[in-house]
N, C-alpha and C positions, 0 to 999 in steps of 0.2 A: 738760185732755184733751178733744178734739173727738170725737165720732162719725166724721165724715169731714171731710177737708179736699179741697176741690177746687180744682185748680190750672187757672186759665183762666175769664175769665169772658164768654167768647162765647156763642153760642147753645146751644152742648152743656154748658158750666159753668153758665150761667145758669138752664138747664131743669132739670139735675140738682139746683142748689141749690133751687129751687122744690119739688120732690118731696121731697128728702130733709128739707128744713125743716117741710114740711107733715107729714111723718110723723114728726115731733117728734125728729128725729135733730139733735144739737148739730152745726150746719154752720159751716165757715170757707171763704170763697172768697177765693184770692189770686190777683191778677193784676198784674203789673209795668206794664202801659201798655193799659188794659181800654178806650181809645178809638181804638186803631190795629189792632186786627184786620180781617180781610176784610170781615165784616159791618158794622163800625162806619165803616168808611169808603165804604160803599155808598151812594151818592148819593140813589137811589130805589128803592124796593120796592113792587110791586104785586100781587104774587103769593102773599104769605103767607097760609095759611089762616086765615079769620076776621077778616083787617084788609081792610075796605074801603076803596079808595082809595090814594093813594100817601103813602109816608113814609120817611123815611131809615133806614139800618141802625141808626144811633145812637139815635134814638127809639124803635126797635122794642127795642133792647137795654136801653135805660134802663127802658121800661116791665116787660121781663122781670126785671130786677135790682130793681127797686122791687116787685115781686110777690113774689119770692123775700125779701127784705128784710121785707116784711108778715107772712111766715110764721116770722120769726125768724132769717133767714140772716145772718151777718156777712160783710162785704166789707172787704178790705184791699188797698191797692196797694203792694206792695214788691218787691224784686228777691231771686228764689230764686238761692241760691248752690250748693246740693246737696241730697239727699235721702237717707234711710237707710229703705227700706221693707222689708228681709228679716226683721226680727223682728214679734212681735204688735203691737208699737208702731211707728207710723210717724212719721219726724222730718222735718220740712221745716226747712232752714235758710235763713234769709234776712237780708238787710241789717239788719232791725230786730229780730232774735231769733229762737229757734227754737220751733216749735209742733208740738204732738204730738196724734197722732189713731189712733184704732181703724182706720180705713180710709181710702183714698185714691183719688180719681177723677182721671184726666190728661185735661185737657180743653184742651190749649194749641194745638191747630190745627196749621197749618202755616207754615214760614217761607218767606219771599219770596226772590226771587233775590238773589245777593249784589251784584248791578250792573243798576241800572236803566236804561232809556233815558233821554236828556236829554229832559227834557219830560213823562215819564212820570208821574212822581209828583206834579208841580204839577198835571197836569191828570186825575189821578184822580178819578173821580166827574163829571168835567165832558166827558165824551166818552171817557175811558179806561176800560176794564171789563176783567175778567177772569172775567165771568159771562154768556154770552149768554141763558142761559135767564132770567137775573133781569132784563135790561137790553134785550134784543133789540126788545121792543116799542117801544122809545122811539126807535128808529131806522127806524120804517116808512117805506118808500119813499126812504131816504136812501143813501148811500154810505159804506162802511166798510172798513176794513182788518182781516185777521185775521192775527196773527202765530203761529206754531208750527209743529211738526214732529212732532206725534205724532196718535194715535187720538182723544185729548180735543178737540185743536184741530180736526180734522174734522167730530166729533160737534158742536161748538158752531156752527161754520160751518154745518152741515146745518140747525140750530136757528136761525141769523141769517137763512137765505136764504128763511125763511118772510115775512120782514118786508122786508129790505131790496131795494134796486134793483138794486145792485151791491156785490160783495165782491172786493177785493184779496186773494188769500190769500198771504201772505209766508211761504214755507218757506225757512229758511236751510239746510238740508242738501239734498242732491240728490234725496231722496225722502221722503214720510212714514214714519216709523218705525212697525213692526208694523202698517202698514195693506197688505192684500193686494189690496184693490181700491178704488179711489176714484171714487165714485158721480158722476154728472152733478149739477152743482148750478146751477140758474139763476143767471145772471149774475153767474157767478163765474170769474174768470181766476186760474190758478196760477202764481205767480213764484217757481220753484225756484233753490235757490243764490243767494237775495237777501238781502242782510243790511240789516236796521232801523237806521237810525242815529239818527233823532230824531223825536219827536213835535214838530208845530208848532201854535203857537196861543197867544192869549193869555188870554183868558176861558173859551175852550173849544176843543175840537180843531179845527184847520183844515187839516191836512195831515200827512203822514208822508213824511219824507225817507227814502231806500233807496238803496243800492247794488247794481246789478243783475248778473246771472250776467256781464254782459261786462265789469264794473268801472265803468261810467259811474254816476253820481250821478242821480236822478230823484225828483220830489216827487209824490206822490200826493195829489190833493185829496180828503180824507174828511172825513166829519161823526164818525166815531168809529172808535176802536183798540181792538180787543179783543187782549190778550196772553194767550198760552197757551204761553209759553216753558219749557222743560224747566228744572227747578232747583229747583222748590217740593217742600220736604220736609218731613216731619212734625217738630213741635217736641219731640222726645224726647230730644236729646243730654244734657240734666241727668240723665237717669235712670242714666247711667254703667253700663251693662250689667247692672243690677240686675234688670231685667225684659225677658224675652225679646222680641227685636223682630226683623223680617225683613230681608233684605237690603238694603230700601230704608230701614229705620227705623221701619217702621210698626209698632204694638203687635199683638202675636199675643191675640186676644181670641176668646171663644166667643159664642153669640148672645145671651147675657146680660151681654156687654160686660165680661166677668171675664176677668183675665190669668191664668197660670198661677201666679203668686205670690199667696197668700191675702190678701185684703183690698186688693188692687191692682185698679183698675178704669180702663177707658178709655171715651171718647166724643168722636164728631166726627171731625174730619180726622187725628187720630193714629192710626186704624184705616185700612185699605184701603177706602174707601167706593165704592160703584159710580157715584155721584154726588156733587159738592159742593155742598149747598144747605143754605141755615139750617134749613129745616124738617127735613130729615135729621139734621142736628148736634143739633136741640133733641129728636128722638124719641130718638137714640143716648143723651143725657142723661137722659131720663126712663128708659128701661130700666136704665142704668148706677145710678141712684137706687134703683131698686126692687130690684135685685141687693145694693146696699148694705145695705139695710132687712134682706133676708133673711139677709145675712152678719152683721151686727150682732145681731140678734135671734133667730139661729139657727133660721130659719124652713125649713121642709121645701120650702117652693116660693115664688115670688114672689107679692107681694099688690099687685094693682093698685089705685089710688086712683081711685075712681069718685065720692065724695061730696066 
């Protein structure tokens, strides 16, 4: 019997494990593919607080996980087939057996689109990115393409415009969804009703093949491609309606990352976060962990760890 099982070993899950294990809670972290999450496949990170210089997302996660292990957290890699979180004891069913816990933290992040562009996956981290805030500075003075049709895509393009010389903003729809006013972006041309077809390049991004609104194919010569297409959803399907979710599948959580189900907590991109950043997910994990400590030890309030 564990005090807490954390599902997901990304920045939210690893951070939660650091705090729960350091708080002397028996902690198990389960992840089916710890090196394929959004942070793990990020090629370079240069804006994580307290980390000077550049490092890969995998290196940052490895450090966080080793820190959690140093406090006593256990990590296993296996596939979760189902969970039962309705009673006092939480059951996690996996391909390798059943695990029991007094509480559970869902930190499974978000799922990517079902279908990626040809060349997108192979060039991820080599010019293809899904985070302008993370990678924008690496494209200083260069030409990039932004693909998206949402407010998120517009915000990311605004962040990119501070660095890039030119942005080709590819909008598959006739207009940006949920955007009432499109501001002037220096060096940005908007290509509405344009369909991205293929990311071009061998060792790094060299171009983007698109079909314009007229039906003609065109190759844009770019150094980077930032993809913000709709379709990314929180990885909460396995909860099977046992935990309240909103219409888009995000967990409904309070300010302490607690769900309406006793002993069930969430952290990171399973909640509707205002921004998607590793440091935000890690902060969520820390808050969830302290809420778990309060729940397990029946405390009246959260006890922060300062020492």
